[in-house]
N, C-alpha and C positions, 0 to 999 in steps of 0.2 A: 504493500500500500504506500510505502514511502516514495516509490518511483512514480506515483501518480502525479500528473501535472496539476498546477494550481487552477488551470482552466476548468477542470472537472468540478472543483469546489465552486467556482463562479457559476457554472452551469446548474449545479444543484441549488444554489441560492436563487438563481433566476426562476427555476422551476417551482420552488417553494413560494416565491413571491407571486408567480402567476396563479398558483393554486389558491393562495390566500386572497388574491384579487378577485378571482372567479367566485369564491365563496362569499366575499364581501358584496359583489354585485347581486348574487342570488338572494342574500339576506335583504338587500335594499329593495329588490323586486317584490319580495314577500311583504315587506313593510308598506310599500306603495300600494299593493293590492288590498291590504287591510284598510289603509286610509282611502 
């Protein structure tokens, strides 16, 4: 695992950010539907 490039770390950060963003949008949609 030490030979892994730092770009993999950045990729995982971007993926987790994207997932959290999608989740945030879904929650917002649900809130707007209630309102």
